[in-house]
C-alpha positions as a Markdown table, in Angstrom:
| # | Residue | x | y | z |
|---|---|---|---|---|
| 1 | Met | -4.2 | -24.5 | 5.9 |
| 2 | Asp | -6.2 | -24.7 | 9.1 |
| 3 | Ile | -5.9 | -21.2 | 10.4 |
| 4 | Met | -9.4 | -20.1 | 9.8 |
| 5 | Gln | -10.8 | -23.6 | 10.5 |
| 6 | Thr | -9.4 | -23.9 | 14.0 |
| 7 | Ser | -10.9 | -20.5 | 15.0 |
| 8 | Asp | -14.4 | -19.5 | 14.0 |
| 9 | Ser | -13.5 | -16.0 | 12.7 |
| 10 | Ser | -15.8 | -16.0 | 9.6 |
| 11 | His | -18.3 | -13.8 | 11.5 |
| 12 | His | -15.6 | -11.2 | 12.0 |
| 13 | Gly | -15.2 | -10.9 | 8.2 |
| 14 | Ile | -12.0 | -12.8 | 7.7 |
| 15 | Val | -12.3 | -15.9 | 5.5 |
| 16 | Glu | -9.3 | -17.7 | 4.0 |
| 17 | Asn | -8.9 | -18.5 | 0.3 |
| 18 | Ser | -5.9 | -20.6 | -0.5 |
| 19 | Pro | -3.2 | -18.0 | -1.1 |
| 20 | Tyr | -1.4 | -20.0 | -3.8 |
| 21 | Thr | -4.2 | -20.8 | -6.3 |
| 22 | Thr | -4.7 | -17.4 | -7.9 |
| 23 | Pro | -3.8 | -16.5 | -11.4 |
| 24 | Tyr | -1.1 | -14.1 | -10.0 |
| 25 | Asp | 1.2 | -16.8 | -8.8 |
| 26 | Arg | 4.5 | -17.0 | -10.7 |
| 27 | Arg | 7.6 | -19.0 | -10.4 |
| 28 | Val | 10.8 | -16.9 | -10.9 |
| 29 | Glu | 14.4 | -17.5 | -10.7 |
| 30 | Gly | 15.2 | -20.4 | -8.4 |
| 31 | Asp | 11.7 | -21.8 | -8.7 |
| 32 | Gln | 10.6 | -19.5 | -5.9 |
| 33 | Leu | 6.8 | -19.1 | -5.7 |
| 34 | Gly | 5.5 | -15.6 | -5.2 |
| 35 | Ala | 8.8 | -13.9 | -5.3 |
| 36 | Ser | 7.6 | -11.4 | -7.9 |
| 37 | Trp | 5.0 | -8.8 | -6.9 |
| 38 | Tyr | 4.8 | -6.9 | -10.3 |
| 39 | Phe | 2.0 | -7.5 | -12.7 |
| 40 | Ser | 0.5 | -5.5 | -15.5 |
| 41 | Arg | -2.6 | -3.5 | -14.9 |
| 42 | Lys | -4.6 | -5.9 | -17.1 |
| 43 | Glu | -3.5 | -8.8 | -15.0 |
| 44 | Ile | -4.4 | -7.1 | -11.8 |
| 45 | Glu | -7.9 | -6.1 | -13.0 |
| 46 | Glu | -8.9 | -9.3 | -14.9 |
| 47 | Asn | -7.7 | -11.8 | -12.3 |
| 48 | Ser | -9.1 | -10.0 | -9.3 |
| 49 | Leu | -10.7 | -12.5 | -6.8 |
| 50 | Ser | -13.0 | -9.7 | -5.7 |
| 51 | Arg | -14.3 | -9.5 | -9.3 |
| 52 | Arg | -15.2 | -13.1 | -9.1 |
| 53 | Asp | -17.2 | -12.4 | -6.0 |
| 54 | Gly | -19.2 | -9.7 | -7.8 |
| 55 | Ile | -17.2 | -6.5 | -6.9 |
| 56 | Asp | -16.7 | -4.5 | -10.0 |
| 57 | Leu | -13.6 | -2.4 | -10.8 |
| 58 | Lys | -15.1 | 0.9 | -9.6 |
| 59 | Lys | -16.1 | -0.6 | -6.3 |
| 60 | Glu | -12.8 | -2.4 | -5.9 |
| 61 | Ser | -10.9 | 1.0 | -6.5 |
| 62 | Tyr | -13.1 | 2.6 | -3.9 |
| 63 | Leu | -12.3 | -0.1 | -1.4 |
| 64 | Arg | -8.6 | 0.1 | -2.2 |
| 65 | Lys | -8.6 | 3.9 | -1.6 |
| 66 | Ser | -10.7 | 3.5 | 1.5 |
| 67 | Tyr | -8.2 | 1.2 | 3.3 |
| 68 | Cys | -5.4 | 3.5 | 2.3 |
| 69 | Thr | -7.2 | 6.5 | 3.8 |
| 70 | Phe | -7.8 | 4.4 | 7.0 |
| 71 | Leu | -4.1 | 3.5 | 7.1 |
| 72 | Gln | -2.9 | 7.0 | 6.7 |
| 73 | Asp | -5.2 | 8.2 | 9.6 |
| 74 | Phe | -4.2 | 5.2 | 11.6 |
| 75 | Gly | -0.5 | 5.7 | 11.1 |
| 76 | Met | -0.8 | 9.3 | 12.1 |
| 77 | Arg | -2.6 | 8.4 | 15.3 |
| 78 | Leu | 0.1 | 5.8 | 16.1 |
| 79 | Lys | 2.7 | 8.4 | 15.3 |
| 80 | Val | 4.7 | 6.1 | 12.9 |
| 81 | Pro | 6.8 | 7.5 | 10.0 |
| 82 | Gln | 5.4 | 7.7 | 6.5 |
| 83 | Val | 7.5 | 4.8 | 5.4 |
| 84 | Thr | 5.8 | 2.5 | 7.9 |
| 85 | Ile | 2.4 | 3.7 | 6.6 |
| 86 | Ala | 3.5 | 3.1 | 3.0 |
| 87 | Thr | 4.7 | -0.4 | 3.9 |
| 88 | Ala | 1.4 | -1.2 | 5.5 |
| 89 | Ile | -0.4 | 0.0 | 2.4 |
| 90 | Val | 1.8 | -2.2 | 0.2 |
| 91 | Phe | 1.1 | -5.2 | 2.4 |
| 92 | Cys | -2.7 | -4.5 | 2.0 |
| 93 | His | -2.4 | -4.2 | -1.8 |
| 94 | Arg | -0.5 | -7.5 | -2.0 |
| 95 | Phe | -3.0 | -9.2 | 0.3 |
| 96 | Phe | -5.9 | -8.3 | -1.9 |
| 97 | Leu | -4.1 | -9.6 | -4.9 |
| 98 | Arg | -4.6 | -13.0 | -3.4 |
| 99 | Gln | -7.7 | -12.6 | -1.4 |
| 100 | Ser | -11.2 | -11.2 | -2.0 |
| 101 | His | -12.7 | -8.0 | -0.5 |
| 102 | Ala | -16.0 | -9.8 | -0.3 |
| 103 | Lys | -14.6 | -12.3 | 2.2 |
| 104 | Asn | -12.1 | -10.1 | 4.2 |
| 105 | Asp | -12.9 | -6.9 | 6.1 |
| 106 | Arg | -10.6 | -4.3 | 4.7 |
| 107 | Gln | -10.2 | -2.4 | 7.9 |
| 108 | Thr | -9.3 | -5.5 | 9.9 |
| 109 | Ile | -6.8 | -6.5 | 7.3 |
| 110 | Ala | -5.4 | -3.0 | 7.2 |
| 111 | Thr | -5.0 | -3.0 | 11.0 |
| 112 | Val | -3.0 | -6.2 | 10.8 |
| 113 | Cys | -0.9 | -4.8 | 8.0 |
| 114 | Met | 0.0 | -1.7 | 10.1 |
| 115 | Phe | 0.9 | -4.0 | 13.1 |
| 116 | Leu | 3.2 | -5.9 | 10.8 |
| 117 | Ala | 4.7 | -2.9 | 9.1 |
| 118 | Gly | 5.6 | -1.5 | 12.4 |
| 119 | Lys | 7.7 | -4.6 | 13.1 |
| 120 | Val | 9.3 | -4.7 | 9.6 |
| 121 | Glu | 10.3 | -1.0 | 9.6 |
| 122 | Glu | 11.5 | -1.2 | 13.2 |
| 123 | Thr | 8.9 | 1.2 | 14.4 |
| 124 | Pro | 6.8 | -1.2 | 16.4 |
| 125 | Arg | 3.8 | -0.1 | 18.4 |
| 126 | Pro | 2.3 | -2.0 | 21.4 |
| 127 | Leu | -0.5 | -4.5 | 20.5 |
| 128 | Lys | -2.8 | -2.8 | 22.9 |
| 129 | Asp | -2.4 | 0.6 | 21.2 |
| 130 | Val | -2.9 | -0.9 | 17.8 |
| 131 | Val | -6.2 | -2.5 | 19.0 |
| 132 | Leu | -7.5 | 0.4 | 20.8 |
| 133 | Ile | -6.8 | 3.1 | 18.2 |
| 134 | Ser | -8.0 | 1.0 | 15.3 |
| 135 | Tyr | -11.3 | 0.2 | 17.0 |
| 136 | Glu | -11.8 | 3.9 | 17.8 |
| 137 | Ile | -11.2 | 4.9 | 14.1 |
| 138 | Ile | -13.4 | 2.1 | 12.7 |
| 139 | His | -16.2 | 3.1 | 15.1 |
| 140 | Lys | -15.6 | 6.8 | 15.1 |
| 141 | Lys | -19.3 | 7.6 | 14.6 |
| 142 | Asp | -20.2 | 5.7 | 17.7 |
| 143 | Pro | -19.7 | 7.8 | 20.9 |
| 144 | Ala | -19.7 | 4.6 | 23.1 |
| 145 | Ala | -16.9 | 3.0 | 21.2 |
| 146 | Val | -14.0 | 4.5 | 23.2 |
| 147 | Ala | -15.6 | 3.1 | 26.4 |
| 148 | Arg | -16.6 | -0.2 | 24.9 |
| 149 | Ile | -13.1 | -1.2 | 23.6 |
| 150 | Lys | -11.8 | -0.7 | 27.2 |
| 151 | Gln | -14.0 | -3.5 | 28.4 |
| 152 | Lys | -11.9 | -6.7 | 28.8 |
| 153 | Glu | -14.2 | -9.0 | 26.8 |
| 154 | Val | -14.4 | -6.6 | 23.8 |
| 155 | Tyr | -10.7 | -5.9 | 23.9 |
| 156 | Glu | -9.8 | -9.6 | 24.0 |
| 157 | Gln | -12.0 | -10.4 | 21.2 |
| 158 | Gln | -10.4 | -7.7 | 19.0 |
| 159 | Lys | -7.0 | -8.8 | 20.0 |
| 160 | Glu | -7.7 | -12.4 | 19.0 |
| 161 | Leu | -9.1 | -11.2 | 15.7 |
| 162 | Leu | -5.9 | -9.2 | 15.0 |
| 163 | Leu | -3.7 | -12.2 | 15.8 |
| 164 | Ile | -5.8 | -14.6 | 13.7 |
| 165 | Gly | -5.6 | -11.9 | 10.9 |
| 166 | Glu | -1.8 | -11.7 | 11.3 |
| 167 | Arg | -1.4 | -15.4 | 10.6 |
| 168 | Leu | -3.7 | -15.1 | 7.5 |
| 169 | Val | -1.8 | -12.0 | 6.1 |
| 170 | Leu | 1.6 | -13.7 | 6.6 |
| 171 | Val | 0.6 | -16.9 | 4.9 |
| 172 | Thr | -1.2 | -15.0 | 2.1 |
| 173 | Leu | 2.0 | -13.0 | 1.4 |
| 174 | Gly | 4.1 | -16.1 | 1.6 |
| 175 | Phe | 6.0 | -14.6 | 4.6 |
| 176 | Asp | 7.6 | -12.2 | 2.1 |
| 177 | Met | 7.9 | -8.9 | 4.1 |
| 178 | Asn | 10.4 | -7.4 | 1.8 |
| 179 | Val | 9.3 | -3.9 | 0.6 |
| 180 | His | 11.2 | -1.0 | -1.1 |
| 181 | His | 9.7 | 2.4 | -1.6 |
| 182 | Pro | 10.3 | 5.2 | -4.2 |
| 183 | Tyr | 11.2 | 7.8 | -1.5 |
| 184 | Lys | 15.0 | 7.1 | -1.2 |
| 185 | Pro | 15.7 | 7.0 | -5.0 |
| 186 | Leu | 13.5 | 10.2 | -5.4 |
| 187 | Val | 15.4 | 12.2 | -2.8 |
| 188 | Glu | 18.8 | 11.0 | -3.9 |
| 189 | Ala | 18.2 | 12.0 | -7.5 |
| 190 | Ile | 16.7 | 15.4 | -6.7 |
| 191 | Lys | 19.8 | 16.3 | -4.7 |
| 192 | Lys | 21.8 | 16.0 | -7.9 |
| 193 | Phe | 19.6 | 18.1 | -9.9 |
| 194 | Lys | 20.2 | 21.5 | -8.2 |
| 195 | Val | 17.0 | 22.9 | -9.5 |
| 196 | Ala | 14.1 | 23.9 | -7.1 |
| 197 | Gln | 15.2 | 21.1 | -4.9 |
| 198 | Asn | 12.7 | 21.7 | -2.0 |
| 199 | Ala | 9.7 | 22.3 | -4.0 |
| 200 | Leu | 10.4 | 19.5 | -6.5 |
| 201 | Ala | 11.0 | 17.0 | -3.7 |
| 202 | Gln | 7.8 | 18.0 | -1.9 |
| 203 | Val | 5.6 | 17.8 | -4.9 |
| 204 | Ala | 7.2 | 14.6 | -6.1 |
| 205 | Trp | 6.8 | 13.1 | -2.6 |
| 206 | Asn | 3.1 | 14.0 | -2.7 |
| 207 | Phe | 2.7 | 12.3 | -6.1 |
| 208 | Val | 4.3 | 9.2 | -4.7 |
| 209 | Asn | 1.9 | 9.2 | -1.7 |
| 210 | Asp | -1.0 | 9.8 | -4.0 |
| 211 | Gly | 0.1 | 6.8 | -6.2 |
| 212 | Leu | 0.0 | 4.6 | -3.0 |
| 213 | Arg | -3.8 | 4.7 | -3.2 |
| 214 | Thr | -3.8 | 2.8 | -6.5 |
| 215 | Ser | -2.2 | -0.5 | -7.8 |
| 216 | Leu | 1.0 | 1.3 | -9.1 |
| 217 | Cys | 3.2 | -0.4 | -6.5 |
| 218 | Leu | 2.0 | -3.7 | -8.0 |
| 219 | Gln | 2.9 | -2.6 | -11.5 |
| 220 | Phe | 6.2 | -0.8 | -11.3 |
| 221 | Lys | 9.4 | -1.0 | -9.3 |
| 222 | Pro | 10.1 | 1.8 | -6.9 |
| 223 | His | 12.7 | 3.7 | -8.9 |
| 224 | His | 10.3 | 3.7 | -11.9 |
| 225 | Ile | 7.6 | 5.3 | -9.7 |
| 226 | Ala | 10.1 | 7.8 | -8.4 |
| 227 | Ala | 11.1 | 8.8 | -12.0 |
| 228 | Gly | 7.4 | 9.3 | -12.9 |
| 229 | Ala | 6.8 | 11.3 | -9.8 |
| 230 | Ile | 9.7 | 13.6 | -10.5 |
| 231 | Phe | 8.6 | 14.1 | -14.2 |
| 232 | Leu | 5.1 | 15.0 | -13.1 |
| 233 | Ala | 6.4 | 17.3 | -10.3 |
| 234 | Ala | 8.7 | 19.1 | -12.7 |
| 235 | Lys | 5.8 | 19.5 | -15.2 |
| 236 | Phe | 3.6 | 20.9 | -12.5 |
| 237 | Leu | 6.2 | 23.3 | -11.3 |
| 238 | Lys | 7.3 | 24.2 | -14.8 |
| 239 | Val | 10.9 | 23.2 | -13.8 |
| 240 | Lys | 13.3 | 22.1 | -16.5 |
| 241 | Leu | 15.2 | 18.9 | -15.5 |
| 242 | Pro | 18.8 | 18.4 | -16.5 |
| 243 | Ala | 19.2 | 17.1 | -20.0 |
| 244 | Asp | 22.7 | 18.1 | -21.0 |
| 245 | Gly | 25.8 | 16.1 | -21.2 |
| 246 | Glu | 26.2 | 12.4 | -21.6 |
| 247 | Lys | 23.5 | 11.5 | -19.1 |
| 248 | Val | 19.9 | 12.8 | -19.1 |
| 249 | Trp | 17.9 | 12.9 | -15.8 |
| 250 | Trp | 15.9 | 9.8 | -16.3 |
| 251 | Gln | 18.9 | 7.6 | -16.6 |
| 252 | Glu | 19.5 | 8.2 | -12.9 |
| 253 | Phe | 16.7 | 5.7 | -12.4 |
| 254 | Asp | 17.8 | 3.1 | -15.0 |
| 255 | Val | 14.6 | 3.6 | -16.8 |
| 256 | Thr | 13.9 | 4.0 | -20.5 |
| 257 | Pro | 11.6 | 6.7 | -21.9 |
| 258 | Arg | 9.1 | 4.0 | -22.9 |
| 259 | Gln | 9.0 | 2.7 | -19.3 |
| 260 | Leu | 8.6 | 6.2 | -18.0 |
| 261 | Glu | 5.8 | 6.9 | -20.4 |
| 262 | Ala | 4.1 | 3.7 | -19.4 |
| 263 | Arg | 4.4 | 4.6 | -15.7 |
| 264 | Ile | 2.9 | 8.0 | -16.2 |
| 265 | Arg | 0.1 | 6.7 | -18.4 |
| 266 | Asn | -0.9 | 4.1 | -15.9 |
| 267 | Arg | -0.9 | 6.7 | -13.2 |
| 268 | Gly | -4.2 | 8.1 | -14.5 |
| 269 | Ala | -6.2 | 6.5 | -11.7 |
| 270 | Ala | -4.1 | 8.3 | -9.1 |
| 271 | Ser | -4.5 | 11.8 | -10.5 |
| 272 | Gln | -5.8 | 14.5 | -8.1 |
| 273 | Cys | -6.6 | 18.1 | -8.5 |
| 274 | Thr | -3.4 | 20.1 | -8.8 |
| 275 | Gln | -4.2 | 22.2 | -5.7 |
| 276 | Asp | -3.4 | 19.0 | -3.7 |
| 277 | Tyr | 0.2 | 19.5 | -4.6 |
| 278 | Ile | 0.7 | 23.3 | -4.1 |
| 279 | Val | 3.7 | 23.8 | -1.8 |
| 280 | Pro | 3.2 | 26.3 | 0.9 |
């Protein structure tokens, strides 16, 4: 690939690694490279390119949560739906499976991912808005940033960086923009439970959003994450989920008790204080 060689962008904090030489690559049905985005926690942690560049697990977890916080704030400023924000976060997680934090600025990549997520989720925002708001958030401690980004030269430089980054992200992801989230299966299942629906849905939704800050979406399929979120929400609210008749509640998600247990066990890194989930 010549993307980063044709434009001198290394000084902006974007450097290309070949996206198809990492230990994560797999060939699945039909010999399609990169068609599977699910890995064990051990695979994710041990094969990290960031780790090879001297970034330890604790630091990488911090960087992951940092760009998630940035994207949540960014998405709210852009006034996009939560699903668009979630898609941007998943794109970022997938990108850093195949690229190193040491060679790619996380906020620049996150900005690109939000721009792409807007297109994918049919909630696009103008390129100018994306550039301006991202720059203002990144430089929020600098009072002169708002005026500086309105200068033509500075704006054009940031726009070029975003467009270069867009090509890098697309190639790194193998042009696979297909993302599914736990929100829909979660809401559909809770509607059938007929027990504390509003509170259960809100708390479970919050658990799903909390899990986005970790690598859970790289380990488990959306319906498994939804099942785990509902289990944790019910436990927190002390709500008894349906378990009578021929079909127990977790069968709504085509998940076995062992898979559910694994999903909850691996969620440890996403745990927050219970007051974060108190429903008003």
